[in-house]
mmCIF file of the C-alpha atoms, coordinates in Angstrom:
data_MODEL
# 
_entry.id   MODEL 
# 
loop_
_atom_site.group_PDB 
_atom_site.id 
_atom_site.type_symbol 
_atom_site.label_atom_id 
_atom_site.label_alt_id 
_atom_site.label_comp_id 
_atom_site.label_asym_id 
_atom_site.label_entity_id 
_atom_site.label_seq_id 
_atom_site.pdbx_PDB_ins_code 
_atom_site.Cartn_x 
_atom_site.Cartn_y 
_atom_site.Cartn_z 
_atom_site.occupancy 
_atom_site.B_iso_or_equiv 
_atom_site.pdbx_formal_charge 
_atom_site.auth_seq_id 
_atom_site.auth_comp_id 
_atom_site.auth_asym_id 
_atom_site.auth_atom_id 
_atom_site.pdbx_PDB_model_num 
ATOM 1   C CA . UNK A 1 1   ? 54.184  -35.450 -158.271 1.00 0.00 ? 1   UNK A CA 1 
ATOM 2   C CA . UNK A 1 2   ? 50.783  -34.661 -159.952 1.00 0.00 ? 2   UNK A CA 1 
ATOM 3   C CA . UNK A 1 3   ? 47.873  -36.666 -158.754 1.00 0.00 ? 3   UNK A CA 1 
ATOM 4   C CA . UNK A 1 4   ? 45.602  -38.111 -161.422 1.00 0.00 ? 4   UNK A CA 1 
ATOM 5   C CA . UNK A 1 5   ? 41.858  -37.645 -160.970 1.00 0.00 ? 5   UNK A CA 1 
ATOM 6   C CA . UNK A 1 6   ? 40.708  -41.054 -162.106 1.00 0.00 ? 6   UNK A CA 1 
ATOM 7   C CA . UNK A 1 7   ? 38.933  -43.354 -159.374 1.00 0.00 ? 7   UNK A CA 1 
ATOM 8   C CA . UNK A 1 8   ? 40.519  -46.527 -160.224 1.00 0.00 ? 8   UNK A CA 1 
ATOM 9   C CA . UNK A 1 9   ? 44.053  -47.595 -161.083 1.00 0.00 ? 9   UNK A CA 1 
ATOM 10  C CA . UNK A 1 10  ? 44.961  -48.799 -164.490 1.00 0.00 ? 10  UNK A CA 1 
ATOM 11  C CA . UNK A 1 11  ? 44.697  -52.448 -165.523 1.00 0.00 ? 11  UNK A CA 1 
ATOM 12  C CA . UNK A 1 12  ? 48.219  -52.599 -165.898 1.00 0.00 ? 12  UNK A CA 1 
ATOM 13  C CA . UNK A 1 13  ? 48.924  -51.360 -162.432 1.00 0.00 ? 13  UNK A CA 1 
ATOM 14  C CA . UNK A 1 14  ? 46.471  -53.725 -161.093 1.00 0.00 ? 14  UNK A CA 1 
ATOM 15  C CA . UNK A 1 15  ? 48.214  -56.641 -162.639 1.00 0.00 ? 15  UNK A CA 1 
ATOM 16  C CA . UNK A 1 16  ? 51.491  -55.288 -161.237 1.00 0.00 ? 16  UNK A CA 1 
ATOM 17  C CA . UNK A 1 17  ? 50.256  -55.010 -157.804 1.00 0.00 ? 17  UNK A CA 1 
ATOM 18  C CA . UNK A 1 18  ? 49.573  -58.714 -157.958 1.00 0.00 ? 18  UNK A CA 1 
ATOM 19  C CA . UNK A 1 19  ? 53.064  -59.555 -157.960 1.00 0.00 ? 19  UNK A CA 1 
ATOM 20  C CA . UNK A 1 20  ? 54.542  -60.617 -154.592 1.00 0.00 ? 20  UNK A CA 1 
ATOM 21  C CA . UNK A 1 21  ? 57.060  -58.149 -152.967 1.00 0.00 ? 21  UNK A CA 1 
ATOM 22  C CA . UNK A 1 22  ? 60.567  -59.521 -153.306 1.00 0.00 ? 22  UNK A CA 1 
ATOM 23  C CA . UNK A 1 23  ? 59.791  -61.366 -156.645 1.00 0.00 ? 23  UNK A CA 1 
ATOM 24  C CA . UNK A 1 24  ? 62.450  -59.395 -158.324 1.00 0.00 ? 24  UNK A CA 1 
ATOM 25  C CA . UNK A 1 25  ? 62.750  -61.571 -161.442 1.00 0.00 ? 25  UNK A CA 1 
ATOM 26  C CA . UNK A 1 26  ? 59.016  -61.342 -161.833 1.00 0.00 ? 26  UNK A CA 1 
ATOM 27  C CA . UNK A 1 27  ? 58.872  -57.657 -161.514 1.00 0.00 ? 27  UNK A CA 1 
ATOM 28  C CA . UNK A 1 28  ? 61.590  -57.296 -164.007 1.00 0.00 ? 28  UNK A CA 1 
ATOM 29  C CA . UNK A 1 29  ? 59.962  -59.492 -166.528 1.00 0.00 ? 29  UNK A CA 1 
ATOM 30  C CA . UNK A 1 30  ? 56.667  -57.668 -166.187 1.00 0.00 ? 30  UNK A CA 1 
ATOM 31  C CA . UNK A 1 31  ? 58.109  -54.144 -166.653 1.00 0.00 ? 31  UNK A CA 1 
ATOM 32  C CA . UNK A 1 32  ? 60.178  -55.131 -169.674 1.00 0.00 ? 32  UNK A CA 1 
ATOM 33  C CA . UNK A 1 33  ? 57.166  -56.917 -171.222 1.00 0.00 ? 33  UNK A CA 1 
ATOM 34  C CA . UNK A 1 34  ? 55.075  -53.922 -170.806 1.00 0.00 ? 34  UNK A CA 1 
ATOM 35  C CA . UNK A 1 35  ? 57.434  -51.321 -171.671 1.00 0.00 ? 35  UNK A CA 1 
ATOM 36  C CA . UNK A 1 36  ? 55.526  -49.813 -174.697 1.00 0.00 ? 36  UNK A CA 1 
ATOM 37  C CA . UNK A 1 37  ? 52.669  -49.278 -172.126 1.00 0.00 ? 37  UNK A CA 1 
ATOM 38  C CA . UNK A 1 38  ? 54.417  -47.418 -169.580 1.00 0.00 ? 38  UNK A CA 1 
ATOM 39  C CA . UNK A 1 39  ? 53.821  -44.028 -171.060 1.00 0.00 ? 39  UNK A CA 1 
ATOM 40  C CA . UNK A 1 40  ? 50.063  -44.522 -171.099 1.00 0.00 ? 40  UNK A CA 1 
ATOM 41  C CA . UNK A 1 41  ? 49.500  -45.019 -167.398 1.00 0.00 ? 41  UNK A CA 1 
ATOM 42  C CA . UNK A 1 42  ? 49.441  -42.331 -164.758 1.00 0.00 ? 42  UNK A CA 1 
ATOM 43  C CA . UNK A 1 43  ? 52.459  -40.707 -163.566 1.00 0.00 ? 43  UNK A CA 1 
ATOM 44  C CA . UNK A 1 44  ? 52.478  -41.901 -159.996 1.00 0.00 ? 44  UNK A CA 1 
ATOM 45  C CA . UNK A 1 45  ? 51.934  -45.550 -161.226 1.00 0.00 ? 45  UNK A CA 1 
ATOM 46  C CA . UNK A 1 46  ? 54.420  -45.336 -163.856 1.00 0.00 ? 46  UNK A CA 1 
ATOM 47  C CA . UNK A 1 47  ? 56.818  -44.118 -161.271 1.00 0.00 ? 47  UNK A CA 1 
ATOM 48  C CA . UNK A 1 48  ? 56.178  -46.842 -159.097 1.00 0.00 ? 48  UNK A CA 1 
ATOM 49  C CA . UNK A 1 49  ? 56.712  -49.626 -161.766 1.00 0.00 ? 49  UNK A CA 1 
ATOM 50  C CA . UNK A 1 50  ? 60.072  -47.871 -162.679 1.00 0.00 ? 50  UNK A CA 1 
ATOM 51  C CA . UNK A 1 51  ? 61.347  -47.560 -159.188 1.00 0.00 ? 51  UNK A CA 1 
ATOM 52  C CA . UNK A 1 52  ? 60.581  -51.298 -158.457 1.00 0.00 ? 52  UNK A CA 1 
ATOM 53  C CA . UNK A 1 53  ? 62.008  -52.274 -161.782 1.00 0.00 ? 53  UNK A CA 1 
ATOM 54  C CA . UNK A 1 54  ? 65.313  -50.628 -161.046 1.00 0.00 ? 54  UNK A CA 1 
ATOM 55  C CA . UNK A 1 55  ? 65.408  -51.626 -157.471 1.00 0.00 ? 55  UNK A CA 1 
ATOM 56  C CA . UNK A 1 56  ? 64.749  -55.280 -158.597 1.00 0.00 ? 56  UNK A CA 1 
ATOM 57  C CA . UNK A 1 57  ? 67.638  -54.958 -161.046 1.00 0.00 ? 57  UNK A CA 1 
ATOM 58  C CA . UNK A 1 58  ? 69.853  -53.865 -158.167 1.00 0.00 ? 58  UNK A CA 1 
ATOM 59  C CA . UNK A 1 59  ? 68.732  -56.760 -155.916 1.00 0.00 ? 59  UNK A CA 1 
ATOM 60  C CA . UNK A 1 60  ? 69.371  -59.484 -158.472 1.00 0.00 ? 60  UNK A CA 1 
ATOM 61  C CA . UNK A 1 61  ? 72.893  -58.020 -159.391 1.00 0.00 ? 61  UNK A CA 1 
ATOM 62  C CA . UNK A 1 62  ? 72.053  -56.801 -162.860 1.00 0.00 ? 62  UNK A CA 1 
ATOM 63  C CA . UNK A 1 63  ? 74.295  -53.783 -162.308 1.00 0.00 ? 63  UNK A CA 1 
ATOM 64  C CA . UNK A 1 64  ? 75.129  -52.762 -165.900 1.00 0.00 ? 64  UNK A CA 1 
ATOM 65  C CA . UNK A 1 65  ? 71.471  -52.808 -166.981 1.00 0.00 ? 65  UNK A CA 1 
ATOM 66  C CA . UNK A 1 66  ? 70.586  -51.160 -163.725 1.00 0.00 ? 66  UNK A CA 1 
ATOM 67  C CA . UNK A 1 67  ? 72.960  -48.291 -164.573 1.00 0.00 ? 67  UNK A CA 1 
ATOM 68  C CA . UNK A 1 68  ? 71.388  -48.238 -167.941 1.00 0.00 ? 68  UNK A CA 1 
ATOM 69  C CA . UNK A 1 69  ? 67.797  -47.772 -166.351 1.00 0.00 ? 69  UNK A CA 1 
ATOM 70  C CA . UNK A 1 70  ? 68.350  -45.830 -163.328 1.00 0.00 ? 70  UNK A CA 1 
ATOM 71  C CA . UNK A 1 71  ? 68.522  -42.330 -164.984 1.00 0.00 ? 71  UNK A CA 1 
ATOM 72  C CA . UNK A 1 72  ? 65.029  -42.942 -166.046 1.00 0.00 ? 72  UNK A CA 1 
ATOM 73  C CA . UNK A 1 73  ? 63.925  -42.882 -162.494 1.00 0.00 ? 73  UNK A CA 1 
ATOM 74  C CA . UNK A 1 74  ? 66.222  -39.876 -161.443 1.00 0.00 ? 74  UNK A CA 1 
ATOM 75  C CA . UNK A 1 75  ? 64.552  -38.038 -164.506 1.00 0.00 ? 75  UNK A CA 1 
ATOM 76  C CA . UNK A 1 76  ? 60.964  -38.833 -163.119 1.00 0.00 ? 76  UNK A CA 1 
ATOM 77  C CA . UNK A 1 77  ? 62.069  -37.527 -159.740 1.00 0.00 ? 77  UNK A CA 1 
ATOM 78  C CA . UNK A 1 78  ? 63.422  -34.300 -160.942 1.00 0.00 ? 78  UNK A CA 1 
ATOM 79  C CA . UNK A 1 79  ? 60.695  -33.739 -163.477 1.00 0.00 ? 79  UNK A CA 1 
ATOM 80  C CA . UNK A 1 80  ? 57.892  -34.386 -160.942 1.00 0.00 ? 80  UNK A CA 1 
ATOM 81  C CA . UNK A 1 81  ? 59.968  -33.044 -157.984 1.00 0.00 ? 81  UNK A CA 1 
ATOM 82  C CA . UNK A 1 82  ? 59.635  -36.153 -155.922 1.00 0.00 ? 82  UNK A CA 1 
ATOM 83  C CA . UNK A 1 83  ? 61.378  -36.031 -152.691 1.00 0.00 ? 83  UNK A CA 1 
ATOM 84  C CA . UNK A 1 84  ? 60.159  -38.827 -150.462 1.00 0.00 ? 84  UNK A CA 1 
ATOM 85  C CA . UNK A 1 85  ? 58.809  -42.194 -151.700 1.00 0.00 ? 85  UNK A CA 1 
ATOM 86  C CA . UNK A 1 86  ? 57.891  -45.092 -148.964 1.00 0.00 ? 86  UNK A CA 1 
ATOM 87  C CA . UNK A 1 87  ? 59.477  -42.896 -146.259 1.00 0.00 ? 87  UNK A CA 1 
ATOM 88  C CA . UNK A 1 88  ? 62.857  -42.598 -147.983 1.00 0.00 ? 88  UNK A CA 1 
ATOM 89  C CA . UNK A 1 89  ? 64.675  -39.882 -149.883 1.00 0.00 ? 89  UNK A CA 1 
ATOM 90  C CA . UNK A 1 90  ? 64.398  -41.408 -153.068 1.00 0.00 ? 90  UNK A CA 1 
ATOM 91  C CA . UNK A 1 91  ? 66.623  -39.191 -155.044 1.00 0.00 ? 91  UNK A CA 1 
ATOM 92  C CA . UNK A 1 92  ? 69.581  -39.891 -152.553 1.00 0.00 ? 92  UNK A CA 1 
ATOM 93  C CA . UNK A 1 93  ? 68.636  -43.622 -152.561 1.00 0.00 ? 93  UNK A CA 1 
ATOM 94  C CA . UNK A 1 94  ? 68.991  -43.687 -156.261 1.00 0.00 ? 94  UNK A CA 1 
ATOM 95  C CA . UNK A 1 95  ? 72.255  -41.854 -156.292 1.00 0.00 ? 95  UNK A CA 1 
ATOM 96  C CA . UNK A 1 96  ? 73.835  -44.261 -153.750 1.00 0.00 ? 96  UNK A CA 1 
ATOM 97  C CA . UNK A 1 97  ? 72.623  -47.276 -155.579 1.00 0.00 ? 97  UNK A CA 1 
ATOM 98  C CA . UNK A 1 98  ? 74.002  -45.810 -158.851 1.00 0.00 ? 98  UNK A CA 1 
ATOM 99  C CA . UNK A 1 99  ? 77.341  -45.398 -157.105 1.00 0.00 ? 99  UNK A CA 1 
ATOM 100 C CA . UNK A 1 100 ? 77.037  -48.954 -155.808 1.00 0.00 ? 100 UNK A CA 1 
ATOM 101 C CA . UNK A 1 101 ? 76.597  -50.425 -159.177 1.00 0.00 ? 101 UNK A CA 1 
ATOM 102 C CA . UNK A 1 102 ? 79.479  -48.651 -160.682 1.00 0.00 ? 102 UNK A CA 1 
ATOM 103 C CA . UNK A 1 103 ? 81.496  -50.029 -157.594 1.00 0.00 ? 103 UNK A CA 1 
ATOM 104 C CA . UNK A 1 104 ? 80.257  -53.505 -158.256 1.00 0.00 ? 104 UNK A CA 1 
ATOM 105 C CA . UNK A 1 105 ? 81.320  -53.193 -161.702 1.00 0.00 ? 105 UNK A CA 1 
ATOM 106 C CA . UNK A 1 106 ? 84.893  -52.107 -160.554 1.00 0.00 ? 106 UNK A CA 1 
ATOM 107 C CA . UNK A 1 107 ? 84.333  -48.451 -161.893 1.00 0.00 ? 107 UNK A CA 1 
ATOM 108 C CA . UNK A 1 108 ? 85.568  -46.877 -159.024 1.00 0.00 ? 108 UNK A CA 1 
ATOM 109 C CA . UNK A 1 109 ? 86.103  -43.288 -160.501 1.00 0.00 ? 109 UNK A CA 1 
ATOM 110 C CA . UNK A 1 110 ? 82.417  -43.263 -161.601 1.00 0.00 ? 110 UNK A CA 1 
ATOM 111 C CA . UNK A 1 111 ? 81.327  -44.196 -158.191 1.00 0.00 ? 111 UNK A CA 1 
ATOM 112 C CA . UNK A 1 112 ? 83.328  -41.716 -156.503 1.00 0.00 ? 112 UNK A CA 1 
ATOM 113 C CA . UNK A 1 113 ? 81.981  -38.997 -158.751 1.00 0.00 ? 113 UNK A CA 1 
ATOM 114 C CA . UNK A 1 114 ? 78.393  -39.855 -157.983 1.00 0.00 ? 114 UNK A CA 1 
ATOM 115 C CA . UNK A 1 115 ? 79.116  -40.325 -154.244 1.00 0.00 ? 115 UNK A CA 1 
ATOM 116 C CA . UNK A 1 116 ? 80.662  -36.855 -154.280 1.00 0.00 ? 116 UNK A CA 1 
ATOM 117 C CA . UNK A 1 117 ? 77.674  -35.449 -155.855 1.00 0.00 ? 117 UNK A CA 1 
ATOM 118 C CA . UNK A 1 118 ? 75.479  -37.032 -153.491 1.00 0.00 ? 118 UNK A CA 1 
ATOM 119 C CA . UNK A 1 119 ? 77.406  -35.742 -150.503 1.00 0.00 ? 119 UNK A CA 1 
ATOM 120 C CA . UNK A 1 120 ? 77.395  -32.181 -151.855 1.00 0.00 ? 120 UNK A CA 1 
ATOM 121 C CA . UNK A 1 121 ? 73.682  -32.529 -151.535 1.00 0.00 ? 121 UNK A CA 1 
ATOM 122 C CA . UNK A 1 122 ? 73.757  -34.253 -148.147 1.00 0.00 ? 122 UNK A CA 1 
ATOM 123 C CA . UNK A 1 123 ? 77.039  -33.799 -146.500 1.00 0.00 ? 123 UNK A CA 1 
ATOM 124 C CA . UNK A 1 124 ? 75.564  -35.496 -143.393 1.00 0.00 ? 124 UNK A CA 1 
ATOM 125 C CA . UNK A 1 125 ? 74.969  -38.846 -145.259 1.00 0.00 ? 125 UNK A CA 1 
ATOM 126 C CA . UNK A 1 126 ? 77.354  -40.899 -143.177 1.00 0.00 ? 126 UNK A CA 1 
ATOM 127 C CA . UNK A 1 127 ? 76.848  -43.994 -145.518 1.00 0.00 ? 127 UNK A CA 1 
ATOM 128 C CA . UNK A 1 128 ? 77.836  -42.188 -148.388 1.00 0.00 ? 128 UNK A CA 1 
ATOM 129 C CA . UNK A 1 129 ? 80.810  -40.710 -146.676 1.00 0.00 ? 129 UNK A CA 1 
ATOM 130 C CA . UNK A 1 130 ? 82.239  -44.280 -145.659 1.00 0.00 ? 130 UNK A CA 1 
ATOM 131 C CA . UNK A 1 131 ? 81.515  -45.682 -149.253 1.00 0.00 ? 131 UNK A CA 1 
ATOM 132 C CA . UNK A 1 132 ? 83.379  -42.625 -150.621 1.00 0.00 ? 132 UNK A CA 1 
ATOM 133 C CA . UNK A 1 133 ? 86.274  -43.863 -148.459 1.00 0.00 ? 133 UNK A CA 1 
ATOM 134 C CA . UNK A 1 134 ? 86.045  -47.397 -149.453 1.00 0.00 ? 134 UNK A CA 1 
ATOM 135 C CA . UNK A 1 135 ? 86.185  -46.415 -153.154 1.00 0.00 ? 135 UNK A CA 1 
ATOM 136 C CA . UNK A 1 136 ? 89.266  -44.583 -152.557 1.00 0.00 ? 136 UNK A CA 1 
ATOM 137 C CA . UNK A 1 137 ? 91.043  -47.189 -150.603 1.00 0.00 ? 137 UNK A CA 1 
ATOM 138 C CA . UNK A 1 138 ? 90.432  -49.923 -153.196 1.00 0.00 ? 138 UNK A CA 1 
ATOM 139 C CA . UNK A 1 139 ? 92.225  -47.797 -155.862 1.00 0.00 ? 139 UNK A CA 1 
ATOM 140 C CA . UNK A 1 140 ? 95.983  -48.008 -155.712 1.00 0.00 ? 140 UNK A CA 1 
ATOM 141 C CA . UNK A 1 141 ? 97.681  -44.801 -155.664 1.00 0.00 ? 141 UNK A CA 1 
ATOM 142 C CA . UNK A 1 142 ? 101.404 -44.518 -156.459 1.00 0.00 ? 142 UNK A CA 1 
ATOM 143 C CA . UNK A 1 143 ? 102.400 -44.237 -153.010 1.00 0.00 ? 143 UNK A CA 1 
ATOM 144 C CA . UNK A 1 144 ? 100.663 -47.569 -152.094 1.00 0.00 ? 144 UNK A CA 1 
ATOM 145 C CA . UNK A 1 145 ? 101.945 -49.326 -154.927 1.00 0.00 ? 145 UNK A CA 1 
ATOM 146 C CA . UNK A 1 146 ? 105.500 -48.023 -154.297 1.00 0.00 ? 146 UNK A CA 1 
ATOM 147 C CA . UNK A 1 147 ? 105.238 -49.210 -150.626 1.00 0.00 ? 147 UNK A CA 1 
ATOM 148 C CA . UNK A 1 148 ? 104.072 -52.657 -151.553 1.00 0.00 ? 148 UNK A CA 1 
ATOM 149 C CA . UNK A 1 149 ? 107.088 -53.056 -154.293 1.00 0.00 ? 149 UNK A CA 1 
ATOM 150 C CA . UNK A 1 150 ? 109.582 -51.855 -151.713 1.00 0.00 ? 150 UNK A CA 1 
ATOM 151 C CA . UNK A 1 151 ? 108.183 -54.229 -148.986 1.00 0.00 ? 151 UNK A CA 1 
ATOM 152 C CA . UNK A 1 152 ? 108.329 -57.163 -151.616 1.00 0.00 ? 152 UNK A CA 1 
ATOM 153 C CA . UNK A 1 153 ? 111.893 -56.427 -152.425 1.00 0.00 ? 153 UNK A CA 1 
ATOM 154 C CA . UNK A 1 154 ? 112.873 -56.380 -148.720 1.00 0.00 ? 154 UNK A CA 1 
ATOM 155 C CA . UNK A 1 155 ? 111.111 -59.657 -148.104 1.00 0.00 ? 155 UNK A CA 1 
ATOM 156 C CA . UNK A 1 156 ? 113.050 -61.287 -150.979 1.00 0.00 ? 156 UNK A CA 1 
ATOM 157 C CA . UNK A 1 157 ? 116.339 -59.886 -149.629 1.00 0.00 ? 157 UNK A CA 1 
ATOM 158 C CA . UNK A 1 158 ? 115.453 -61.384 -146.286 1.00 0.00 ? 158 UNK A CA 1 
ATOM 159 C CA . UNK A 1 159 ? 114.906 -64.572 -147.926 1.00 0.00 ? 159 UNK A CA 1 
ATOM 160 C CA . UNK A 1 160 ? 118.354 -64.477 -149.803 1.00 0.00 ? 160 UNK A CA 1 
ATOM 161 C CA . UNK A 1 161 ? 119.899 -63.769 -146.204 1.00 0.00 ? 161 UNK A CA 1 
ATOM 162 C CA . UNK A 1 162 ? 118.180 -66.761 -144.885 1.00 0.00 ? 162 UNK A CA 1 
ATOM 163 C CA . UNK A 1 163 ? 119.468 -68.987 -147.634 1.00 0.00 ? 163 UNK A CA 1 
ATOM 164 C CA . UNK A 1 164 ? 122.883 -67.516 -147.178 1.00 0.00 ? 164 UNK A CA 1 
ATOM 165 C CA . UNK A 1 165 ? 122.659 -68.023 -143.677 1.00 0.00 ? 165 UNK A CA 1 
ATOM 166 C CA . UNK A 1 166 ? 121.451 -71.828 -143.675 1.00 0.00 ? 166 UNK A CA 1 
ATOM 167 C CA . UNK A 1 167 ? 123.994 -72.964 -146.456 1.00 0.00 ? 167 UNK A CA 1 
ATOM 168 C CA . UNK A 1 168 ? 127.090 -70.835 -145.744 1.00 0.00 ? 168 UNK A CA 1 
ATOM 169 C CA . UNK A 1 169 ? 127.283 -69.082 -142.527 1.00 0.00 ? 169 UNK A CA 1 
ATOM 170 C CA . UNK A 1 170 ? 126.290 -71.602 -140.254 1.00 0.00 ? 170 UNK A CA 1 
ATOM 171 C CA . UNK A 1 171 ? 128.615 -74.191 -142.050 1.00 0.00 ? 171 UNK A CA 1 
ATOM 172 C CA . UNK A 1 172 ? 131.614 -72.186 -142.577 1.00 0.00 ? 172 UNK A CA 1 
ATOM 173 C CA . UNK A 1 173 ? 131.493 -68.840 -140.783 1.00 0.00 ? 173 UNK A CA 1 
ATOM 174 C CA . UNK A 1 174 ? 129.493 -69.396 -137.571 1.00 0.00 ? 174 UNK A CA 1 
ATOM 175 C CA . UNK A 1 175 ? 131.074 -66.422 -136.116 1.00 0.00 ? 175 UNK A CA 1 
ATOM 176 C CA . UNK A 1 176 ? 128.935 -64.067 -138.486 1.00 0.00 ? 176 UNK A CA 1 
ATOM 177 C CA . UNK A 1 177 ? 125.795 -65.921 -137.466 1.00 0.00 ? 177 UNK A CA 1 
ATOM 178 C CA . UNK A 1 178 ? 124.696 -63.144 -135.047 1.00 0.00 ? 178 UNK A CA 1 
ATOM 179 C CA . UNK A 1 179 ? 125.321 -60.419 -137.563 1.00 0.00 ? 179 UNK A CA 1 
ATOM 180 C CA . UNK A 1 180 ? 123.545 -62.242 -140.233 1.00 0.00 ? 180 UNK A CA 1 
ATOM 181 C CA . UNK A 1 181 ? 120.548 -63.058 -138.037 1.00 0.00 ? 181 UNK A CA 1 
ATOM 182 C CA . UNK A 1 182 ? 120.307 -59.442 -137.094 1.00 0.00 ? 182 UNK A CA 1 
ATOM 183 C CA . UNK A 1 183 ? 120.293 -58.401 -140.826 1.00 0.00 ? 183 UNK A CA 1 
ATOM 184 C CA . UNK A 1 184 ? 117.565 -60.982 -141.631 1.00 0.00 ? 184 UNK A CA 1 
ATOM 185 C CA . UNK A 1 185 ? 115.361 -59.658 -138.700 1.00 0.00 ? 185 UNK A CA 1 
ATOM 186 C CA . UNK A 1 186 ? 116.086 -56.020 -139.901 1.00 0.00 ? 186 UNK A CA 1 
ATOM 187 C CA . UNK A 1 187 ? 115.044 -56.818 -143.499 1.00 0.00 ? 187 UNK A CA 1 
ATOM 188 C CA . UNK A 1 188 ? 111.707 -58.615 -142.388 1.00 0.00 ? 188 UNK A CA 1 
ATOM 189 C CA . UNK A 1 189 ? 110.956 -55.743 -139.830 1.00 0.00 ? 189 UNK A CA 1 
ATOM 190 C CA . UNK A 1 190 ? 111.553 -53.137 -142.251 1.00 0.00 ? 190 UNK A CA 1 
ATOM 191 C CA . UNK A 1 191 ? 109.312 -54.808 -144.957 1.00 0.00 ? 191 UNK A CA 1 
ATOM 192 C CA . UNK A 1 192 ? 106.568 -55.049 -142.341 1.00 0.00 ? 192 UNK A CA 1 
ATOM 193 C CA . UNK A 1 193 ? 106.832 -51.508 -141.535 1.00 0.00 ? 193 UNK A CA 1 
ATOM 194 C CA . UNK A 1 194 ? 106.952 -50.231 -145.266 1.00 0.00 ? 194 UNK A CA 1 
ATOM 195 C CA . UNK A 1 195 ? 104.019 -52.586 -146.116 1.00 0.00 ? 195 UNK A CA 1 
ATOM 196 C CA . UNK A 1 196 ? 101.686 -51.587 -143.025 1.00 0.00 ? 196 UNK A CA 1 
ATOM 197 C CA . UNK A 1 197 ? 103.038 -48.020 -142.906 1.00 0.00 ? 197 UNK A CA 1 
ATOM 198 C CA . UNK A 1 198 ? 102.001 -47.455 -146.459 1.00 0.00 ? 198 UNK A CA 1 
ATOM 199 C CA . UNK A 1 199 ? 98.672  -48.587 -145.942 1.00 0.00 ? 199 UNK A CA 1 
ATOM 200 C CA . UNK A 1 200 ? 98.303  -46.661 -142.844 1.00 0.00 ? 200 UNK A CA 1 
ATOM 201 C CA . UNK A 1 201 ? 99.486  -43.469 -144.607 1.00 0.00 ? 201 UNK A CA 1 
ATOM 202 C CA . UNK A 1 202 ? 97.030  -44.229 -147.357 1.00 0.00 ? 202 UNK A CA 1 
ATOM 203 C CA . UNK A 1 203 ? 93.979  -44.515 -145.195 1.00 0.00 ? 203 UNK A CA 1 
ATOM 204 C CA . UNK A 1 204 ? 94.941  -41.363 -143.112 1.00 0.00 ? 204 UNK A CA 1 
ATOM 205 C CA . UNK A 1 205 ? 95.268  -39.272 -146.298 1.00 0.00 ? 205 UNK A CA 1 
ATOM 206 C CA . UNK A 1 206 ? 91.833  -40.657 -147.310 1.00 0.00 ? 206 UNK A CA 1 
ATOM 207 C CA . UNK A 1 207 ? 90.273  -39.778 -144.079 1.00 0.00 ? 207 UNK A CA 1 
ATOM 208 C CA . UNK A 1 208 ? 91.836  -36.277 -144.222 1.00 0.00 ? 208 UNK A CA 1 
ATOM 209 C CA . UNK A 1 209 ? 90.684  -35.582 -147.879 1.00 0.00 ? 209 UNK A CA 1 
ATOM 210 C CA . UNK A 1 210 ? 87.213  -36.680 -147.204 1.00 0.00 ? 210 UNK A CA 1 
ATOM 211 C CA . UNK A 1 211 ? 86.938  -34.834 -144.076 1.00 0.00 ? 211 UNK A CA 1 
ATOM 212 C CA . UNK A 1 212 ? 88.121  -31.782 -145.940 1.00 0.00 ? 212 UNK A CA 1 
ATOM 213 C CA . UNK A 1 213 ? 85.713  -32.376 -148.873 1.00 0.00 ? 213 UNK A CA 1 
ATOM 214 C CA . UNK A 1 214 ? 82.789  -32.809 -146.167 1.00 0.00 ? 214 UNK A CA 1 
ATOM 215 C CA . UNK A 1 215 ? 83.682  -29.619 -144.473 1.00 0.00 ? 215 UNK A CA 1 
ATOM 216 C CA . UNK A 1 216 ? 83.498  -27.732 -147.988 1.00 0.00 ? 216 UNK A CA 1 
ATOM 217 C CA . UNK A 1 217 ? 80.183  -29.255 -148.755 1.00 0.00 ? 217 UNK A CA 1 
ATOM 218 C CA . UNK A 1 218 ? 78.759  -28.238 -145.467 1.00 0.00 ? 218 UNK A CA 1 
ATOM 219 C CA . UNK A 1 219 ? 80.136  -24.818 -145.930 1.00 0.00 ? 219 UNK A CA 1 
ATOM 220 C CA . UNK A 1 220 ? 78.652  -24.403 -149.429 1.00 0.00 ? 220 UNK A CA 1 
ATOM 221 C CA . UNK A 1 221 ? 75.493  -25.979 -148.487 1.00 0.00 ? 221 UNK A CA 1 
ATOM 222 C CA . UNK A 1 222 ? 74.971  -23.855 -145.513 1.00 0.00 ? 222 UNK A CA 1 
ATOM 223 C CA . UNK A 1 223 ? 75.723  -20.731 -147.852 1.00 0.00 ? 223 UNK A CA 1 
ATOM 224 C CA . UNK A 1 224 ? 73.241  -21.752 -150.407 1.00 0.00 ? 224 UNK A CA 1 
ATOM 225 C CA . UNK A 1 225 ? 70.670  -22.508 -147.806 1.00 0.00 ? 225 UNK A CA 1 
# 
């Protein structure tokens, strides 16, 4: 970022610095109340105010507004080639939080897209990789929906067999009790296998898919570098 040559910070920035760290609502009110003045202050001061503002929006859970504003910070980062801010890679931090806001708003596909872009930049970002897996797990693919539907059907059949066993077999056909019990246990066991098996397969497919994506991202990054 270009450094300004003035000796003293602007009046707006001095007022902003009087706000206690962590006073997120106060930060939000201050920046929104001085929106028209931001373009007249120094670049590094404007960036600090905007970064603090979008971070405050995220911290208070104003995720929709956070998404509306975060691209302003990302544009500042790209325009002034800012990489590290307060000891963090601020560009990657903004992308991660953008994905998190989408996730909180149940916009899983958008969150997944942002995380994939982030991992193309930094395939070693472990938290982003885990977050990408989480985004995919909460979405319900056809396989998982079908396995859950089948398990419910098997449990309902088991319940029907229990009713027949209690009301009919034990009273009138006790000789078939063993067969009916075996059928009941088989249906319940099959339901559990289908239920947990479908979830396990879903997770394994996600692990394999994300692993393949990261390998490709590393290969491309090494090729570019």
